[in-house]
C-alpha positions as CSV (number, residue, x, y, z in Angstrom):
1,M,6.1,85.8,-14.1
2,S,8.0,84.3,-11.2
3,A,11.5,82.8,-11.3
4,A,9.9,79.4,-11.5
5,D,7.7,80.4,-14.4
6,K,10.8,81.6,-16.2
7,L,12.6,78.3,-15.5
8,I,9.7,76.4,-16.9
9,K,9.8,78.5,-20.0
10,Y,13.6,78.3,-20.5
11,V,13.7,74.5,-20.1
12,Q,11.5,74.3,-23.2
13,Y,14.7,75.3,-25.2
14,D,16.9,72.3,-26.1
15,T,20.4,73.7,-25.4
16,Q,22.5,70.7,-24.9
17,S,26.1,71.3,-25.8
18,D,28.3,68.9,-27.8
19,E,32.0,68.1,-26.8
20,N,32.7,66.6,-30.2
21,S,31.8,69.8,-32.1
22,E,34.3,72.4,-33.0
23,T,31.9,75.2,-33.7
24,V,31.3,78.2,-31.4
25,P,29.0,77.6,-29.7
26,S,29.2,73.8,-30.0
27,T,25.5,73.5,-30.9
28,E,23.5,76.1,-32.9
29,K,20.3,75.5,-30.8
30,Q,21.9,77.3,-27.9
31,L,21.6,80.5,-30.0
32,E,17.8,80.2,-29.9
33,L,17.8,80.8,-26.1
34,A,20.5,83.4,-26.4
35,A,18.2,85.3,-28.8
36,E,15.3,85.0,-26.4
37,L,17.4,86.3,-23.4
38,A,18.7,89.2,-25.5
39,R,15.1,90.1,-26.4
40,E,14.1,89.9,-22.7
41,C,17.0,92.2,-21.8
42,H,15.8,94.8,-24.4
43,V,12.3,94.6,-22.9
44,L,13.7,95.2,-19.4
45,G,15.6,98.3,-20.7
46,L,19.1,97.1,-20.3
47,S,21.9,98.6,-22.4
48,H,25.0,97.4,-24.2
49,I,23.2,94.2,-25.2
50,V,25.6,92.1,-27.3
51,E,25.4,88.5,-28.7
52,Q,28.9,87.4,-29.4
53,D,30.2,83.9,-29.9
54,G,27.0,82.5,-28.3
55,T,27.3,84.6,-25.1
56,V,24.7,87.3,-24.3
57,Y,26.1,90.4,-22.5
58,A,23.9,93.2,-21.1
59,V,24.3,96.0,-18.5
60,L,21.8,97.7,-16.1
61,E,23.1,101.2,-15.7
62,P,23.2,102.7,-12.2
63,N,20.3,104.8,-11.0
64,T,22.0,106.6,-8.3
65,E,25.0,109.1,-8.1
66,E,26.3,107.3,-5.0
67,K,29.6,105.5,-5.7
68,R,28.9,101.8,-5.9
69,T,31.1,98.9,-6.9
70,P,30.1,97.6,-10.3
71,I,29.2,93.9,-10.1
72,G,28.1,91.1,-12.4
73,F,26.0,87.9,-12.5
74,I,26.5,85.0,-14.9
75,A,24.7,81.8,-15.7
76,H,25.1,79.2,-18.6
77,M,22.5,78.2,-21.1
78,D,23.7,74.8,-22.1
79,T,22.6,71.6,-20.4
80,A,24.7,68.5,-19.6
81,T,25.6,65.8,-22.1
82,E,24.7,62.9,-19.9
83,L,21.0,62.9,-20.8
84,S,18.8,64.6,-23.3
85,G,17.4,68.2,-22.7
86,K,15.0,67.9,-25.5
87,D,11.2,67.7,-25.0
88,V,11.4,68.4,-21.3
89,H,8.1,68.1,-19.5
90,P,8.3,69.7,-16.1
91,R,5.8,68.9,-13.4
92,I,5.1,70.8,-10.3
93,I,4.6,69.0,-7.0
94,R,2.9,71.2,-4.5
95,N,3.6,70.9,-0.8
96,Y,6.0,67.9,-1.2
97,D,5.1,65.3,1.5
98,G,8.6,63.8,2.0
99,Q,7.6,60.6,0.3
100,T,9.1,58.8,-2.8
101,I,8.3,60.8,-6.0
102,H,7.3,58.7,-9.0
103,L,8.6,60.3,-12.2
104,N,7.1,57.6,-14.4
105,E,6.5,53.8,-14.4
106,M,10.3,53.2,-14.4
107,Y,11.9,55.9,-12.4
108,Q,11.2,57.3,-8.9
109,M,13.0,59.5,-6.5
110,D,13.4,58.0,-3.0
111,P,14.6,60.4,-0.3
112,G,16.9,57.6,1.0
113,H,18.8,57.7,-2.3
114,F,18.4,61.4,-2.9
115,P,19.0,63.1,0.5
116,A,18.4,66.6,-0.9
117,L,14.7,65.7,-0.8
118,K,14.9,65.3,3.0
119,K,15.4,69.1,3.3
120,V,12.5,70.3,1.1
121,T,9.4,68.8,2.7
122,G,6.5,71.2,2.5
123,D,8.0,73.1,-0.5
124,D,6.9,73.2,-4.1
125,L,9.1,71.2,-6.4
126,I,9.6,71.2,-10.2
127,V,10.6,67.7,-11.4
128,T,11.0,65.8,-14.7
129,D,8.9,63.2,-16.3
130,G,11.8,60.8,-15.9
131,N,12.8,60.8,-19.6
132,T,15.1,63.9,-19.7
133,L,17.0,66.1,-17.4
134,L,15.3,69.2,-16.2
135,G,17.9,71.8,-17.2
136,A,17.8,73.8,-13.9
137,D,21.5,73.5,-14.2
138,D,21.7,76.3,-15.2
139,K,18.4,77.6,-16.4
140,A,17.4,78.1,-12.8
141,G,20.4,80.4,-12.5
142,I,19.2,82.3,-15.6
143,A,15.7,82.6,-14.3
144,I,16.9,83.9,-10.9
145,I,19.1,86.6,-12.5
146,M,16.3,87.7,-14.9
147,Q,13.7,87.7,-12.0
148,A,16.0,89.7,-9.8
149,L,16.6,92.3,-12.6
150,E,12.9,92.6,-13.2
151,E,12.1,93.2,-9.5
152,L,15.1,95.6,-9.1
153,I,13.9,97.7,-12.1
154,R,10.3,97.6,-11.0
155,S,11.1,98.6,-7.4
156,D,13.4,101.5,-8.5
157,R,15.6,100.7,-5.5
158,P,19.1,102.3,-5.8
159,H,21.8,100.2,-7.4
160,G,25.2,100.5,-9.1
161,R,26.1,99.2,-12.5
162,I,25.2,95.5,-12.9
163,A,26.6,93.4,-15.7
164,V,25.0,90.1,-16.8
165,A,26.1,87.4,-19.1
166,F,24.7,84.1,-20.2
167,T,27.3,81.7,-21.6
168,P,27.2,78.6,-23.8
169,D,29.2,75.4,-23.5
170,E,29.9,75.5,-19.8
171,E,29.2,71.8,-19.5
172,I,31.9,71.0,-21.9
173,G,34.5,73.2,-20.3
174,R,34.4,76.0,-23.0
175,G,32.0,78.4,-21.4
176,T,34.6,81.3,-21.1
177,D,36.8,80.4,-24.0
178,H,35.6,83.5,-25.9
179,F,34.3,85.5,-23.0
180,D,35.0,89.1,-23.7
181,L,35.8,90.9,-20.4
182,T,35.6,94.4,-22.2
183,L,31.8,93.7,-22.7
184,F,31.4,92.9,-18.9
185,P,32.1,96.0,-16.9
186,A,32.2,94.5,-13.4
187,E,34.9,94.7,-10.7
188,Y,33.9,91.2,-9.6
189,A,31.0,88.8,-10.4
190,Y,29.1,85.8,-9.3
191,T,28.0,82.7,-11.1
192,V,24.6,81.5,-10.1
193,D,25.2,77.8,-10.8
194,G,25.2,75.8,-7.5
195,D,22.6,74.0,-5.5
196,R,21.9,75.0,-2.0
197,V,20.9,78.7,-1.4
198,D,23.0,79.4,1.6
199,A,26.2,78.7,-0.2
200,I,29.0,81.0,-1.5
201,D,31.6,78.8,-2.9
202,Y,35.1,79.9,-4.0
203,E,37.1,76.7,-4.2
204,T,36.7,74.4,-7.1
205,F,38.5,71.4,-8.6
206,N,41.5,71.6,-10.7
207,A,40.4,69.8,-13.9
208,A,41.8,68.0,-17.0
209,Q,40.5,65.7,-19.7
210,A,42.7,62.7,-20.8
211,V,42.1,61.0,-24.1
212,I,43.8,57.5,-24.4
213,V,43.9,56.0,-27.9
214,I,45.1,52.5,-28.3
215,K,46.1,51.0,-31.7
216,G,45.8,47.3,-32.1
217,T,46.5,44.7,-34.8
218,A,43.6,42.6,-36.1
219,I,44.4,39.0,-37.2
220,H,42.1,36.1,-37.9
221,P,41.4,34.6,-34.5
222,G,42.5,31.2,-35.8
223,D,45.9,32.6,-36.7
224,A,46.2,35.1,-33.9
225,K,48.8,33.6,-31.5
226,D,51.6,36.0,-30.8
227,R,50.3,38.3,-33.6
228,M,47.0,39.9,-32.6
229,V,47.1,43.0,-30.4
230,N,43.5,43.6,-29.0
231,A,43.2,47.3,-28.4
232,A,39.8,46.7,-26.6
233,L,41.5,44.3,-24.0
234,I,44.3,46.8,-23.5
235,A,41.8,49.5,-22.8
236,V,40.3,47.4,-20.1
237,E,43.8,46.7,-18.7
238,F,44.6,50.4,-18.7
239,A,41.5,51.2,-16.8
240,S,42.3,48.5,-14.2
241,M,45.7,50.0,-13.5
242,L,44.3,53.3,-12.2
243,P,43.4,53.7,-8.5
244,K,40.2,51.7,-8.1
245,D,38.9,53.7,-5.2
246,E,39.6,57.1,-6.8
247,I,36.3,57.3,-8.8
248,P,33.3,59.5,-8.3
249,A,31.2,56.8,-6.7
250,K,33.7,56.4,-3.9
251,T,34.9,59.9,-3.2
252,E,33.6,63.0,-1.5
253,G,34.6,66.3,0.0
254,R,38.2,67.2,-0.9
255,Q,38.8,63.8,-2.5
256,G,39.7,63.8,-6.2
257,F,38.9,61.2,-8.8
258,Y,39.5,59.7,-12.2
259,H,36.2,59.5,-14.0
260,L,35.9,57.3,-17.1
261,T,33.3,59.2,-19.2
262,S,33.4,57.0,-22.3
263,I,35.0,53.8,-23.6
264,Q,34.9,52.7,-27.2
265,G,36.8,49.8,-28.5
266,E,37.4,47.1,-31.2
267,V,40.4,45.0,-31.8
268,E,42.2,47.5,-34.0
269,E,41.4,50.7,-32.0
270,A,40.0,51.7,-28.7
271,T,39.6,55.0,-27.0
272,L,39.2,55.8,-23.3
273,T,38.1,59.3,-22.2
274,Y,38.7,60.4,-18.6
275,I,38.1,63.6,-16.6
276,L,40.7,64.1,-13.8
277,R,39.6,66.2,-10.8
278,E,41.5,67.3,-7.7
279,H,41.4,70.3,-5.3
280,D,45.0,70.1,-4.4
281,E,47.3,71.2,-7.2
282,Q,50.1,68.7,-6.3
283,K,47.7,65.8,-6.1
284,F,46.3,67.0,-9.5
285,E,49.6,66.9,-11.1
286,K,50.2,63.4,-9.6
287,Q,47.0,62.3,-11.3
288,I,48.4,63.4,-14.7
289,Q,51.7,61.7,-14.1
290,T,49.8,58.5,-13.1
291,I,48.1,58.5,-16.6
292,Y,51.4,58.9,-18.2
293,A,53.0,56.1,-16.0
294,V,50.4,53.6,-17.0
295,Q,50.9,54.5,-20.6
296,N,54.6,54.0,-20.4
297,K,54.1,50.6,-18.6
298,L,51.7,49.3,-21.2
299,N,53.7,50.7,-24.1
300,D,56.7,48.7,-22.9
301,T,54.5,45.6,-22.9
302,Y,52.6,46.3,-26.2
303,D,55.2,48.0,-28.3
304,D,54.2,51.6,-28.1
305,C,50.6,51.2,-29.1
306,I,49.1,53.8,-26.8
307,E,48.9,57.6,-27.2
308,V,47.7,60.0,-24.5
309,A,46.5,63.6,-24.9
310,I,45.8,65.5,-21.7
311,R,44.1,69.0,-21.9
312,K,43.9,71.0,-18.7
313,Q,40.4,72.6,-18.5
314,Y,40.3,74.8,-15.4
315,A,42.2,75.6,-12.2
316,N,40.9,75.9,-8.6
317,M,39.7,79.5,-8.5
318,K,40.9,80.0,-4.8
319,Q,44.6,80.2,-5.9
320,Y,43.8,83.1,-8.3
321,M,41.8,85.1,-5.8
322,H,45.0,86.2,-4.1
323,G,43.2,86.8,-0.8
324,D,40.6,89.3,-2.3
325,M,37.5,88.2,-0.4
326,R,35.3,91.2,-1.1
327,S,32.9,89.3,-3.3
328,V,32.7,86.5,-0.8
329,E,32.1,88.8,2.1
330,R,29.4,90.7,0.3
331,A,27.6,87.5,-0.5
332,Q,27.9,86.3,3.1
333,K,26.2,89.6,4.3
334,A,23.5,89.1,1.7
335,I,22.8,85.5,2.7
336,R,22.6,86.5,6.4
337,K,20.2,89.3,5.5
338,A,18.0,86.6,4.0
339,G,17.9,84.8,7.3
340,L,20.3,82.1,6.4
341,E,23.9,81.3,7.7
342,P,26.3,81.2,4.8
343,V,28.4,78.1,4.2
344,S,31.4,77.6,1.9
345,T,32.5,74.1,0.8
346,P,34.9,72.9,-1.9
347,V,32.9,72.6,-5.1
348,R,33.1,69.1,-6.5
349,G,33.1,70.5,-10.1
350,G,33.9,73.7,-11.8
351,T,32.1,76.8,-13.0
352,D,32.6,79.5,-15.6
353,G,33.8,81.5,-12.6
354,A,36.7,79.3,-12.1
355,M,38.1,80.2,-15.5
356,L,37.1,83.9,-15.2
357,T,38.9,84.2,-11.9
358,E,42.0,82.8,-13.6
359,K,41.6,85.5,-16.2
360,G,41.4,88.2,-13.5
361,L,37.6,88.6,-12.8
362,I,37.0,87.1,-9.4
363,C,33.8,85.1,-9.7
364,P,32.6,82.9,-6.7
365,N,29.6,80.7,-7.1
366,L,26.0,81.1,-5.7
367,G,23.3,78.5,-5.4
368,T,20.1,78.1,-7.5
369,G,17.8,76.0,-5.2
370,S,18.1,73.0,-7.7
371,Y,19.6,69.7,-7.1
372,N,20.6,66.2,-8.6
373,H,22.0,68.0,-11.6
374,H,22.9,66.1,-14.9
375,G,20.2,63.5,-14.8
376,R,16.5,62.6,-14.9
377,F,16.3,63.1,-11.0
378,E,17.1,66.8,-11.2
379,F,14.6,69.0,-9.4
380,A,14.1,72.7,-8.5
381,D,12.6,74.1,-5.2
382,I,10.4,77.0,-6.0
383,Q,10.7,78.6,-2.6
384,Q,14.4,78.3,-2.6
385,M,14.5,79.9,-6.1
386,D,12.6,82.8,-4.7
387,K,15.0,83.0,-1.7
388,M,17.8,83.1,-4.1
389,V,16.3,86.0,-6.0
390,E,16.1,87.8,-2.5
391,I,19.8,86.9,-2.0
392,V,20.8,88.4,-5.4
393,L,18.9,91.6,-4.6
394,N,20.6,91.7,-1.2
395,I,24.0,91.5,-2.9
396,V,23.1,94.4,-5.2
397,E,22.1,96.5,-2.1
398,E,25.3,95.8,-0.4
399,N,28.2,98.1,-1.2
């Protein structure tokens, strides 16, 4: 099997996480893929295979007496909450011609709207049928790691100790909440969870979630003057008081945003859920204070009807690397060896690696050759996945 074959196999598992669940992992169905990956690790001959709290850990022991730095690779099993990952029907487009891709009668991918397509003309692509996401985020990462391990073992080329882990619940910010570093014997590691294959990224957002709950007062509309407090209308007012241009659709690069992920409301109660994202720590703290400032202003107007709960999710990993660039430099050499020039850009998101770096395991992010994550327009480039396997093997060979 190739990396692409493995991806097509793995996306048959529905592994969507659930941010409203309090179980570990958040959905039991993630354990089905975890069990399959543990089985495959056994078949490959890996050791120290452990399934714990939904995470699969395994180790490929060194096959040389030469002293080599122990490293690790990590990918997550769950898929995003924005669209279903159940009953995925992937389709392979051979020798993509650069034109619009018709997913089904309702949805198509136009290179004018999805610029990643402009760079993959002539390649073989794995796309969806337009009804679900693909799940290449991050099952392409899993497939790349498993394929690299298989080729490494088959070739018998010398290598040091390699730890691998497959985590649940990354998409809801809990991927490393129960990660056991004692089961992952690596000096540093890499998440394989990005898009472009020439990337080695080590700067992420600072991230938080804000939940705003508004309590209203329901009165018969005919008798409501000076008595009704409409929580749904206050929710709209709250949203309108945040910076209107600091939203995902109007920001890029290092610009942060307030992203309204859900709004639910009736007269008596309304809830707004935001995620806050910013690379700069001071600007991130200002975002949090802006939420509280809007709360205070509206509470003065509407008699303390608003409660705010803000939970920090992860920090920009760069600040916790403390200048230790060994992992980045090793990956840069590996990417160059594969014939590409490495690039590092601020990640407009987060990875399990951001939280692991904060815990002391430096863990920058590699690409997967998949694009347009979190939606029906997601696709994977088969040739780029193969190139990513090559890069992972190059990283292993570096020392």
